[in-house]
N, C-alpha and C positions, 0 to 999 in steps of 0.2 A: 040845557046847553050851556049851563056856566062854566064848564070846563074850556078852555080855550083850544084843548086838543080836539076835542069832538067838532069844533067849529073848521077845522081843517078840510074835511069831507065837503062842507057845503062849497069850497073853492075848487075842489076836482082834485084835492091832493090826499094821499094815502100816507099813514103814519106806521112804520113797521119797527118792530122793537131791534136793536142792535145789541141784543145779546141772549144768551140761551144758558138756562141751567136747570138741572131735573127735577131739582126742589122748588124751582116756581112753577113748573108744571103740577106735580103732586102735590102741592099745598095748598093749590088752588090761586095763588099769585096771578099768574098768567088769565087765568080766564077773568079774575078782577079787572087787569089791564085791559083787557078785551071789552069789559061791560062798562068800566068808568072812563076809561081814556081813548075809547076808540081803534086800538090797537089793532091792525088788521093783515099783519104778518111778522116773520121773524128773521133774521139773518144772523148767520155764524161765519167764523172765521179761525185759523189756529190760535190767534191770540185770544179770541173770547173762550174757546173751549180751554185754553192755558188759565185763563182767570177762573173758569168753572171748576175744571176738576182739581186743579191745584189748591184754590183759594176756597173750597169747601168740603166738608165731610160727605157730601152726597153720594159720591161715588165709591168709598172706602170699601163697602160690604161687596159690592160687584167685581171691583178689583181682586179683593182677596177671594171670593170664590174663581174667578177665572184663573187666577194665578194657582190656587191648588188645582185646576183642570189642566195646567200645564201649557197655558196660554202665553204667546210672545208680548212683550210690552206692546207692538205694534197692533196685535190681533186685540189685545183688551182696549187700546185706543178705538179701534175700530167699533168694537162692541158697544162701547158706550156711546160714540157719537151716532151712529146710526139709529140705536135705541132713542135718543135724546130727539132726532130728527123726526122718528116715527112716532113717537109720543106728541111731540109738538104739532105735526102735521094733522094727525087725527084730531086733536083740540081745534084746530083753525079749519078744519074742514067744513064745518057750518059757514064760515065767511066764506070760503071758497064757492060752495053751493048757492050761498044767497046772492054774492055778487056776480054768478056765472062765469068763474074762473078768471075774474079781475084780480082779486085779492085772496089771502088766506093761505099765501105762499110761505113755506119754510126753506131756507138755502142751507147748504152744504158744500164744501170747496174741495175741490179735487187738491190732491199735494202738492203744495207749492213747490217742491222738487220739480215738477213737470211743466212749469212756465214756458219753457224753450222747448218743448217735445209736443208736437202737434198730435203724432201717432197715439205716444202714451197718454195724452189727455182724453182724448178720444175713447181711448179703451178704458181709462178710469172711469170717466164719467158714465159709458154704458154700464159697467159693473156695480157704480153706485146706485144709478137710476134702477136698474133689475133689483137690487137687494134691498132698498127703500121701498118700492112698489107703491108709491102713493101719487096719484095727479097733480097733488099741490105741493111738491117739493120742486125747487129748481137747483140745477147743478151749479155751483159757480166756477166761473172759468175767468182767468187772467186775461185782460186784453191786450196781450203781448202782439208782437207780429206771429208766431206760432199759434197763439190762443184763437187769432182771426180764422185760420185755417179749421181749427178744432169748432169751434162756435158753427162756422157755417155746415159742417158735416152734422153737427148734433141737432141743430133745428131741422135740418132735412130729414133725420130720423124721428122727429117729434119729441125731443127731449127739451124740456124746460131749462132755460139756461140765463143763469143771472152772471153777467159780465162785469168783472171787477176790477179793480185797480186802474182807472180810467183816470188820466191827468190832462190829457191834450186834445185839442179839438179836430187835429187831422186823424187822430187814432180813433175818436168817436165817430166821425165820417165813416171810417173802415169798418168798425164794427157796425154801423147800420146797414152797410153794403153787405157784409157778410149775412146778416139777419134777412135781408131781402131776397138773397140769393138762395139762401137754405129755406125759407118759405115758396119760392120759385120752382125750387128742386121737387118739393113736396107737391107742387100742384101739377108739375108735368107729369108725375106719375099717378096723377089721380088721388092723392091721399089729401085728407080732411087737414085744414088749417085752423079750424077755428078754437082748439084748445090748446094749441101752441103757444106758449107764454115765454116771455124774455124781459127783462130790465137791464138798463147800461146804468152802472153804478159810478158816478163821478166823483172822486174823492175832492174835498174842500179843503179842509183847514190846513193840511200839508203843505198845499200850493201857498198859502198867506206864509205859513212860518219859512218856507224857503224863499221866497219873493222878497219879503221884508228883511229877513238877513242880509240878501245880497244888496238891496237897495241902502241899508244902514252902512255895510260895509263900503259901497260906491261912495257914499257921502263923506265918509271921513278920510277915504284915500284921496279923493278930487274936488270935493265941495261940490259935486254934482248933486244937485237935489231934485232934479226931475222926475226920477222914480219916486220921490218919497211922496210924492202926492199921491201914488197907488197904493201906501202902506194900508195893509189891513183891507183892500178892496180888490184885490186880483182874483181869490178865488170865486167871488160872487160875479165879478165880471166875467171869468171864464163860463161859469154855470149859465147864465142870462146867454151868452154867445152860443153855448151848445143847444140852448132850448130854442133859438131862433133857428139852428140847423136841424133840429127835431121836428120844427114845423114845417120848414121847408122839405123835407124828406117824407114825413108821414101826413101831411095835408097835399100830397103831390100826386101827379097823375099815375106816376108807376106804382105807388102804393096803393092808390084806388083800385086798381084792376085785383090786387091780391084782396084787399078788403072785401071786395065783391064776392070773393069765396069764402069769407068768414075770419080773414087773418087778421090778429089784433095789433095794434102799434106795438113798439118796443119801448116801453116808458122809461123817461129818465129817472133815475134814482138818485138822491143826493146823498153820499155816505162822508164817513170822517167829519158828522157836522157838531162836533164837541169844540167848543172854542178853546184853543191851547194859550190865547194871550189873556192873562188874568185882568188886563185894563180894559177889555172889551167885554160887550153883553155875553151872557152865556147863552142867548137863545139867538146869536146876530146869523147862523147859517139854518135856522129855519124861518126867522120872519122875513128874511128878505127873498127868499125861494117859494112862495106859496102861489101854486099856480095850477091850472088843468094839467091832468094826464102824468102826474109826478108823484113820487114817492120819497119821503124822505125818513131814513132810518136813524132813530134817535138811540142813544145809550140811556141806561135807566136814570144817571146824572142829568143829560139832558132833558129827557120828557117829564121829570120832577121839576126841572126849571121851568119848562114851558107851561105845565100845568099851573104853577104859581102865578107867573106874569108874564104869559104870552099874549099878543096883541094880533090877532089873526086878521090878514087882509089880503086881498090879491095883489101881490107886489112884482111878482115875477118878470113881468113885461114892461113895468113902469121905467125901469131904469136903463133900458136897452142903449140909449144914445151916450149916456155916461159911463156904461160899460165897456162902449167901442173907444171912447175917451182915455178909458184906463189902460186900456190893452196897447192903444196907440202910444200913449206916454212912455209906457214900458218899453216898447220897441225903437221908440227914439232916442231913450236913454241907455240902449244897448243891451238891455235884458230880452233874451227871447224865451219867452214862457214855452214855446213848443219845444225847445230842446232841453228847456228845465223838465219838460213832463217826461223826457226819457229818463233822466236822473231819477225823478220821483220815482217811476215805474219800478225802477231796478231796486232802489233803497226800500220800496214796500215789499218786493219779493223776498229780499234779504230779512226784512223783518218778521214776514210771516215764515220763514224758513227757521229762523231761531226760534221765534215762539213753538214750531212744530217741534223741534228738535229738543226744546228746553222741556215741553209737556212729555213726551216719549220718555225723557231720562226720569222726570218726576214718577211717572208709571212704573218706570222699570224698579225705581228705589222702593216704592210699595209694594212691588211684585216679590222682591228679594226679601224686603222685610218679612212678607207673610212666610216665605220659604225658608228664612233665617240662614241665607246663604250670603258671602260676599258679594258685593256689587262686581259687575263685570260689565266694564263700561266698551266692550265689543258690540253691544247689541245695537 
């Protein structure tokens, strides 16, 4: 157990890879990460697929074949992503079975265009769930106001959900509530709860990037340095506060009644854990947030960094007093983290939409190259 990543499991935390690419599965690289680093799951999003499909040659032959079949760029995108998720889910099925449905999941996101469309999200999630046809997949749904409605319905139908793009504590409470209500609806119908799985993905580094920028701007404009005491600490403080909410809800009486019928808690997942500030530790968002019933999704770069110089220890509950102080200082200085979470949510959705649109355009170029016709931007 010399690899620090393997020690995370001893503290109750699962490491999932925040990347997917076909060649990693076919070459055996993903299998090695499972064995050598204890990787227990995989997440994806439009940005990840854009990097995988545009940044490699793994998919060119399949794109070529599908283009000759007359498939559109969006149909090709769906073929590629569904196949990747199925292959990866089959690889991780052993983990899913060994952990009795706790880990071994692979996530696929609904179209980011549906972030504010509850009915459309439910319809799309049902369709993807049916097409993937694997018990160890999760459908990623953004934790928007409309997304909350969709999450409640999907959990009630027994569809595994990875709630993505969470930035604020109040929205996180809403997500927990939707999960409990979905489970309660299943229980009222006499449906089983035991294999319904969900995680709530709390995004971290983007919080610090925005808050630090505003703090620095405030200091330059007014010599007010109160918020500067929180530089680089806001995201971890928010994560620790979210974990307090998690314990309050999932160690409480209401969930106990559901747990007695086999329900699983909705684990917190730390997302966006690659450090954006080059002056800070490249494992910052791993070291501080190790604790029971959590998941950390790691990019390949962060995974390799932690394998090299990680120092695992149970720190998630150690700094809660300091976390509250950080959030109090920000509030006193006039920086409302909850209001900023709405901005971060909007920016996150736009980022995924741009990545999705860019990927579709790249596939279209390859499709048209195969067909040797001019690029039509009307797709």
